[in-house]
C-alpha positions in Angstrom: 49.4 31.6 -64.8 46.6 34.0 -64.1 46.7 33.1 -60.5 50.4 33.8 -60.4 49.9 37.2 -62.0 47.1 38.1 -59.6 49.3 37.1 -56.7 52.2 39.1 -58.0 50.1 42.2 -58.6 48.6 42.0 -55.1 52.0 41.5 -53.5 53.2 44.7 -55.3 50.1 46.6 -54.3 49.4 47.7 -57.8 46.1 49.2 -58.7 43.5 47.1 -60.5 43.0 49.7 -63.2 46.3 48.9 -64.8 47.0 45.6 -66.4 50.6 44.3 -66.1 52.1 41.7 -68.2 54.6 39.5 -66.4 57.6 37.7 -67.9 60.3 35.4 -66.5 63.9 36.8 -66.6 66.8 34.5 -66.1 69.7 36.0 -64.2 73.3 35.0 -64.9 73.4 32.2 -62.3 70.1 30.7 -63.7 67.8 32.2 -61.0 64.5 33.2 -62.4 62.7 36.5 -61.5 59.1 37.1 -62.5 59.0 40.7 -63.5 56.0 42.9 -64.2 56.4 45.0 -67.3 56.4 48.8 -67.1 56.0 49.7 -70.7 53.8 52.8 -70.6 54.6 56.3 -69.1 52.0 55.8 -66.3 53.4 52.4 -65.3 56.9 53.7 -65.5 56.0 56.8 -63.4 54.4 54.6 -60.7 57.1 51.8 -60.8 57.4 50.2 -57.4 56.3 53.3 -55.4 54.7 52.4 -52.1 55.6 48.7 -52.3 56.5 47.5 -48.8 57.9 44.1 -49.6 59.4 42.7 -52.8 60.4 39.0 -52.7 63.7 38.1 -54.3 62.1 36.3 -57.2 60.0 39.2 -58.3 60.7 42.6 -59.9 59.8 45.1 -62.5 61.2 45.5 -66.0 61.0 49.0 -67.4 61.0 49.0 -71.2 62.1 52.0 -73.3 62.2 52.5 -77.1 66.0 52.3 -77.5 69.3 52.2 -75.7 69.8 55.5 -74.0 70.7 57.2 -70.7 68.2 56.4 -68.0 67.6 58.2 -64.7 65.3 57.0 -61.9 64.2 59.1 -58.9 63.3 57.0 -55.9 60.7 59.2 -54.4 58.1 57.2 -52.3 60.0 54.0 -52.9 59.7 52.3 -49.5 62.3 49.5 -50.0 66.0 49.5 -51.1 66.3 48.4 -54.7 68.9 47.1 -57.1 68.6 48.9 -60.4 70.0 46.8 -63.3 70.5 48.7 -66.6 70.4 46.3 -69.6 71.2 46.9 -73.3 68.9 46.0 -76.2 71.2 42.9 -76.5 70.2 41.8 -73.0 73.7 42.5 -71.5 74.0 44.3 -68.2 75.6 47.7 -68.7 75.6 48.8 -65.0 74.1 48.0 -61.6 73.1 50.6 -59.0 73.1 48.4 -55.9 71.0 48.9 -52.9 69.6 52.3 -54.0 68.2 53.7 -50.7 64.5 53.9 -50.1 62.6 57.1 -49.3 59.2 58.0 -47.8 56.5 60.5 -48.6 58.0 62.9 -46.1 61.6 62.6 -47.3 62.7 66.0 -48.6 63.2 65.9 -52.4 66.9 66.9 -52.1 67.5 63.8 -50.0 65.8 61.3 -52.4 68.2 59.0 -54.2 68.7 58.8 -57.9 70.0 55.9 -60.1 71.6 56.5 -63.5 72.6 54.1 -66.2 72.4 53.2 -69.9 70.2 50.8 -71.7 66.9 50.0 -73.2 65.7 48.1 -70.1 65.9 48.6 -66.4 65.2 45.8 -64.0 64.3 46.7 -60.5 65.0 44.0 -57.9 65.0 43.8 -54.1 68.2 45.2 -52.7 71.1 42.7 -52.6 69.5 40.4 -55.2 71.8 41.5 -58.0 75.1 40.7 -56.2 73.6 37.4 -54.9 72.9 36.2 -58.4 76.0 37.4 -60.2 74.3 40.3 -62.0 77.3 42.5 -63.0 78.2 44.6 -66.0 78.8 42.4 -69.0 76.7 39.6 -67.8 73.7 38.4 -69.8 70.1 38.3 -68.6 67.6 36.4 -70.7 64.0 37.2 -71.4 61.6 37.4 -74.2 59.6 40.6 -74.6 57.9 42.0 -77.8 56.7 45.5 -77.9 
């Protein structure tokens, strides 16, 4: 398991100074994604910034205190992402599909936003959500304790 976490962290290019927990998340069709947990403000701010490659079976789960409106700004996100907004009951509330990437030189007014409602937001590689039947109303299964 530790080897898997080290590989996942190195693939995502995350800094060694932050420790990320990883959990399996089962998508509606049974496909399993291994997601790093962004459960602190600094991890959430960094997110998947500067990641150049995200395999289909990996992602990041953002954990908030309660169901609420969420907004993500995609500055310095180098790959297209699917943003899956998930309620506290682990039901998909909405999907922002293929949110376009940006670069360090992309003007702020041209950087994409993604909005949704939930306690959790799962970032996946672009096109992964549609491929694995992640749609509003669908369940996603995982175990996370704050």
